[in-house]
N, C-alpha and C positions, 0 to 999 in steps of 0.2 A: 578264562579271560586273558587276552593278550596284555602284556605290560604296557602302561602308558608312561612314556619317557619325555621329559622336557629337556630341550637343548637350548642353552642361552648363547646366542651369537651365530649369525649366518656367515661364518668365516669359512676358510678352506677346511679346517678341522670340523666345524659344526655341520657343514653341508655333507661332508663325507660320512660323518656319524649318522646323520639323518637318513641318507640313502641306505647305508648298510643295516641300520636298525629296522627301518621300515621294510626292507627286503626280507629280513628274518622273521617278520610277522608282528613286530611291535607297533603300537600306536604312537606316533611321534608328533610332538608339537615343537616348533622352533620359534623362539621369541628374539627379536632383533631391535635394538634401541633406535637405529636409523629409521627414518620414515619410509624408506623404500630400499630395495636392494642396491648395494653400493658397488658400482663398477669403478674402474680407475685403479690407480696404484702403479707401483714400479715393477721393473723386471724381476722375476723370480725364476728359479730353475728347479727341475725335478730329476733326481738321480736314483740309481739303485732300486731298492725295495719300493720306493715311491712310484717308480714307473710300473712295477708289478701291481700295485694297488689300482692304478689307473687302468691297467690292462684288464684286471678282473672286473672293473666297473664298465668296461667297454668304451672307455674315453681316451685311451692312449693316442690313437690316431687323430682324434678330434683336437687334442691338445697340441700335437705336433703341427697339425694344419693351421692352428691359430697362433703359431709361434711368432715372435717379434721379427724374425728374419735377421737377427744379429749374427754376423759372420766371424766374430772374433773380438779380441781385446787388444787395444794399443795404448801403451803409455807414451805420452807425448811431452815435448818441451814447450816453452813459452811461445815459440813461433808456430806451434801446431805440427811440428815434425815428429814422426814416430821414432822413439828410441828403442822400443821393443814391441814386437807384435806376436800374437798367438792366434793364428787363424784356424778355425775349427776343421776345415778340410785338409789341413796339414798335420793334424794330430791324430794319433791312434785311439785316443780316449777323450772324455770330457776334460777340458781345461778350464780357464777362468770363465769362458763361455761354454755352457753345456749344449748338448744336442737339443734338449727340450728347454728352450728359453721362452717364457710366456709372461704376459702381464698378470699381476695378481688378480685383477678384476676379471680378466678373461677366463682364467682357470676357475675362479670362484663361481662365475656365471655358468660354466659347463656343469659344475657340480650341483649348483642350485637348480638348474633346469632338469637335471636327472632326478633330484631328490623331491622336488615339489609335486611330482606326479603322485606320490604316496604320503608325503608329510604335510602337516598343516603349518603354514608360516604366518606369523603375526608380527607386523612391522610397527614401529613407533611406540614400543612398550618395552619394559624391562623389569627385572626382578627387584622388588622392594624389600622382601623379607622371606626367609625360609624357616619353617619349623619342622624338625625331623622327630617323629615319635617312635622311630625304630621299625615301623611297618610301612610308612609312606612319608613323603615330604609334602607339607602343605605350603604352597607358594602364594604369596600376596604380590600382585603386580602393581607397578606404579599407576596404571590406569584404573585401579580399584578392584579388579577382578581377583578372585581367590579360587585356587584349584588344588586338588591332591594328585600327586604323581608317584609312581613307583620308584623313580629315580630322576635326578637332575644332573645333566652333563653340562659342565661349564666349559664352553669353547670360545672364550673371549680373548682379549689381547693381553699384553704384558701388564697393563695396569688394571686388570679385571676387578671391578667393584664387587661382583658376586663372590669371587674367590675370597676377598677380604672380609666379607660378611661371615663366611663359614670357617675360614682358616686365618682368622685375625691374628696378626703378629707373627705368623709362622714363616712367611717368606723372608729370606735373608738374601736380598738381591746382590749380585756381583756386578759392580759398575765397571764398564769397559773403557772409560775415559775417551769416548768418542761421541761427539754430537753430530747429528746429520739432519739434513732437510732434503726432501725430494718433492718434485712437482712436475707438471707438464708445461712445456713451452712450445711456441710455434716452431715448425721445422724451417731450417734455412737451406738455401740451395747447395751449400757445401757440406751439409750433414751426410755422412755415408752410413754404411751398414755395420760399422765397427763401434764397439764400446770404447770411447776415447776418454782417457783418464789423465788428468793434469794435476801435478803437485806444485805447490809454492811454499814459501817460508811460513813459519808459524804453525806448522802441522795442518795446513789447509789444502783441500783438494776440490777440484771441479770436475765432474764427469758428465758426459752426454751419451745417451743410448738411444738406438732406434726403436720404433714400434711399428705396428701394422696399421695404425690409424691416421697416418699422415702428420703426426706430431713427433716431438722429441722429449725424452724423459731426462730431466736434469737432476743432479744431486750435488749438494754442497756438504763437506764434512770438515770438522775441526777436531784435532786430537788435543784434548785437555779434560781434566776432571770437571764434572758438571758443577755448576753453581745454582742449580735449580731452574735452568732455562726451560726445561721440559714442562714446567708448570706455569710459565708465563702465558699471557694471552697472545693471539696470533700477531697483532700489530707490533707488540714489543719484540716478539721473536723475529719478525721481518726486519725491524729496525736494527736489531743485533746483527743480523746477517749482512745488511747493507754496510754497516760500519766495519765489520770484520773483513769483508771481501772487496771493499772499495778499491784497494790497490793490488788485488790478486793477479791481475793480468789475464792473458789469453782471452777466453770468451766470458769472463766473469761479468762484465757490464751487460752483455746480452742476457745472461741467466738472471741477473738481478732485475733487469727490466721486465723479463717474462714473469718473474715471481710476483710482481705487483698485480697482475691481472689473472693469475692462474686460479683455477677452480678446485684444485685438489692438493693444496699445500699441506704437507705433513712434516712435523718437526719432533725430534725425540733425542734423548740421551740414552745410549745403548746400555742395557743392563740385562743380565740373565735372571731368570726366576729360579730360586733355589729353595726347595721344600723337602722335608723329610718323608712326606707321603703325598699322594695325589687323591686320596679318598677319605671321606669321613661319613659314616652312616650311609645315607642314601644319596649323597652328593659326591661326584667324581669330576676331576679336572682332566682336560686334555688340551693339546696344542700349546700355544704360547702362554695361556693361563697357568699351565702346569709346569712348563720347563723352558720357556723362551731361551733359546741358545744364542740369539741375535744373528743378524746377517753375516757376522764375522765367521760363523761356523760353516756357512755355505750349504746347510742341509735343513733349514728351518721348514720349508714347505714339504720336503720329504718326511720329516718328523711329524708334521701335522697330518698328512695323509695317512701315514703308517699307524700313528697312535690312535687316530679315530677309528680306523679299520680294525685294529686289534681289539680295542675296547668293545666295539660292536660285536666282534667275533666271540669274545669271552662271555658277553651277556647272552648271546645266542646259545653258546655251549651250555650255559647254566640252565636253560629252558625256563618255562613259565613258573615251575615250582622250585627252581634252584635258588640258592642264597646269593643275592647280588654282591654282598661283601666279599664272598669268595671269588666271584667273577672279577671284581675290581682288583683284588689282590693278585690274581693271575695276570691281569693286564699290566699291573705295575712290574711284576717279575719279568714279563716278556719285554717290556719297553725300557726298563731302567738301564741296562748295559749300553744300549745305543744312545740314549739321551746323555748318559754320563760321558761317553766318548765325544759326543757332539759338543758338549759344554766345555770340554778340555781344550779351550783356546788360550794360549799364553797371553797374559795381560800386556806383555811387552810387544805383542804382535802389532796392535794399532800404532804404537810409537815407531816401530821399525818401518811400517808401511806408510807412515805419514810424517816424514822427517820435518824438523823445525828449521834446519839451516840449509844453505845452498850446498855445502859440502855433503850433508846427509842426502839431499836429493840427488846429487851427482853419484854418490855411492849406490843409492837405490837403483837409479837408471842403469848403472854399470852392471849390477847384479842381474837385473831383468834382461838386459841385452844379452848377457852371457847365457842365461836360461832359455832365451828364445832362439839360440843358434841350432841349426839342424844337428841331430844327434844328441842334443841335450834337452830340447823342448818336450819330447815325449816323457822323459824321466821327470821333468818338472810337472807336467800334467798329471802324471800318476801320483805325485805327492799330494795333489789337490783332490784325489779320489781315494781317501783313506778307506781301508778295509774296516768296516764297522760290524759290531755284533748285532746284526739285524734279526728281528724276530722271525720265527718260522711260520710263514703264512699257510703252510700245508695243514696246519691245525684247523683251518677254517675253510669250509666248502667254497670252491671258486664259483 
C-alpha cells in the first residue's frame, strides 16, 4: 500500500512537496485553510539550488516566462531621482533583483497546477487536532472529518497553528525589528520597470515594484521593535500606517490611498522561526513553518522549494517499508546547514539599511552609490549571492 501523506498548506513548500511525493507514488492530500487557491502576493526570487528544483520539475522556463519584468533596483531620494542603480543587464550575476523575479502567487500557481494532477486538494478546512500513536497520525479537521495518515507535512507560514499544536513552546523566534506591509495598488503612468526604494527619517521606507498584471506592488517598512502590531486587526494596522507615513514624502500619499481599497493587504513583524528539530513522530515541518528566515535573508523561496523537494526525496528513499523517522532525520541533516546560514542575518542589518536620521540616509545613499559604480557593482552583487551549503540533489532521481 502506498503511503498516505497529509500536507497542510497550499504554499510554495506545500505544493512542491505535493508534486514530489505524488510523483514518487505516495497518496497525497493537501488541506488549505483558505476557501480557494490564493493568488496574489509580492515579488519573490529564486536562486541557486531552488532553480535546480524548478528545472527538475520542468517549471523553470515557465517561471522565467511569468517573471515580473523587473529590470533592476534603484535607491531614490525624495524627489524621485536615483542615487544608486543596479540594472540586471549590467551585472554578471544576480544582484538585488535576480534573473528569476516572480510574484509569489504566480509561482505558487505553477506549482499547484503541476501538483493537483496527482494530489487531492481540500480548501476551506484545516487541522484541528493530531493524535500520533507511533504507527500513524489520526487527524481531526475543523470541518468535522477524521482520517488516519502515515505522515503529516506542515507547510504553513511563520505563525503556523499546526506547528504550535505539535511543537508547543519549542519555537524561540528571533525578532528582526522590522515591520512591513505590502499590497497591490493601481499602476501610474510614470511607474517604470525598476524596483524603486525610498528611505526617510524614522527608519521608514516606501518601495514600488513592477508586475506583469498591469498593477504595482507597494511595500511600507518601519525599523523598530514590534509592540504587537502583527496581532492587531486590519483596520488598526492600516490606521497605524496612515499615522506613521503621513509625512513620509515621495509617493507615500499615493501608496496610502491605494492601501484603502487594496484586496491583498498583508502586514507582519519579521521574525525567524528557531526550533531544535523539525520532526516529531509522524509530523514533520518544512518551509516557513520550520525555519522562516524572513525576506531579509533573500533566499526564503529557494529554501521552501529545496526543503520540500529534499523532504519528499528522503521519504521516497525510505520506500514503503522504511522508517519515516529516519527519512525525517536525513532531511534535517541535509537541510540544516543551508537553513542555518540563511538565518545568519545580523540584527544590525535592518537598522543600517533603514536609517533613522537624514545623516544616516545620506551615508546609506553614498555607500550604495559607490557600490553601484562600474568595477564595483559586480563585487557588490556577488556579496548578495552567498555561497551556501546546499543539499546534494543527486541523491534523488531527477
